[in-house]
N, C-alpha and C positions, 0 to 999 in steps of 0.2 A: 503494498499500501504506499502511494506516495502521497506527501502532503504540501500544500504552498506557503511560501514563507516570503510572499510577493508583496506587492506595491499596491497604493489603493489612491486612484487621481478621480475626483469628481469633474463632470463635464458640465463647462459653465451655464450652459443652457438649461440644466436640470436643477442650478441651484436658484433661478427665476421660475421654472417652470411649477417646483415644488412650492413656491411662495405663493403663487397664484392660485394652481389648479389640481395638484395631485393628493390624492388621498394615500398617504404612507401606511395606513392602519389596514387600510381595505383592499386596494388596488394589486392587482398580480404582476409578480417581479420573477423575472426570469436569466440565467445566469447560462452565458456561453462560453466559449473556447475559440480563439483563431490561431493561426501559424506563426511565426516570425515574419511571416509576409505583410502583414496588417501594421500599417503606421498609425496610431493612434494621435486624435487631435483634439484636447480638451476645448478648444477655443472655437473649432469651426465643424464640428462633428454636432449632430441634434438627433438623430433618430437611428432606427436599427439599420434601413438600408444605407447609411452611410460606414456601415459594419462589411469589410470585405475581408477573404481569405478565412473565413470561417473552417474549423476542423469539421471534416467528412469521413463518414465510414468508420470503419474497426468498433461499433458499437457507441459511436458517439451519438448524444442528443442532449441537446438544449434542456437543462432540468430547471423546475418551477420552484422557485425559493419555498420553503415549508416554515410553517410558524414564525410568521413574520411578528415583528412588533415595532412599535412606533411610538416611543415615551417619551414625555414631555418633562421634564424635571427643571423647574427656576426657568432659564432663559436656554435649555441646553436641549435640544431633539436627538433624541438616538434610534439609529435604525438598526434593528438585529434579525437574522435568521436563522435558521437549522443550517448546519454546516452540508452543502450538497454533494453529492457522490457521483461520480462519472466511472463508469465500467467499460474497460476494454475487453473486445471479444472479436477475432478473426483476426488480429492484428493488434497493433500498436496503436493508442491513441499520441499523437506530439504536438504540444502546442506551448504557445510563448507566453500569449495572454488570456484575459478573462474579463468580459464584459458583463455588463446587468442593464436591462432595459425593465420600463413600465409596459406589460401587456396589456392593462386594461384600458389605454387610452388610444384613439385614432393615430397612427403614426408611429406608435411605440417610441418614444421618448429615452434617450441614454441616460442613464444614472450614473454609472462609473465605471472605472478599468484599470486594470492593473498587470503587472508582469506576475506569472507563476511563481516567477524564482528569480529574485534580485542578486545573488551570487554571482560575483566577476562577471557585472554589469548586463543581467538577464539573459538565461540560458534556456532552450526548451527541455520543456519536462517529458518525459515519456512515459506513457504506461502501458507497461504490456498485458498481453491478452491473458483474461483471469483476474487480471487486477484492479484495484481501484486505485480511482485519484480523489483524493477527498479535500475539497477545499476550505480549508481551517478559516472560519470568521473570527475575527479577535473577542477575546472574552467581554469587551469593553464593547463591542457592537461593531456593523460592518463600517458605520460613520456615524458621526456627529455633526448638528449645525448647531451655532450659538446664534441667538437674535441679540441684538443692541439695544 
């Protein structure tokens, strides 16, 4: 079983969207994986259609985040979910980046993304057939937003 040690970057458009229309406590959020050929851009990418070079084959499929919580404590909103798991079958899943989008809203707005492994400047993570890749969400939540 492989686990992630990666990074987390919020898309600029999501911050504005979240403040205006998103419902982080009831919307459906999906996580996917891309190859090293994807070049994410937090400033210009806004919707799922902007994601290219998504992993395919070898049993890969996007995962719906389960047990999603959105908790406001004082001025801090914490977004959390259970750790999603990807299982390789019939070959290896080779990925470099993860991304999350809101599947409830038209256009599927992008939420955030990151490297699966930041060691040595970010390397591919390979999950061989019959094994799982567990995306470990930080114990403090996937992200927090502080209002002023």
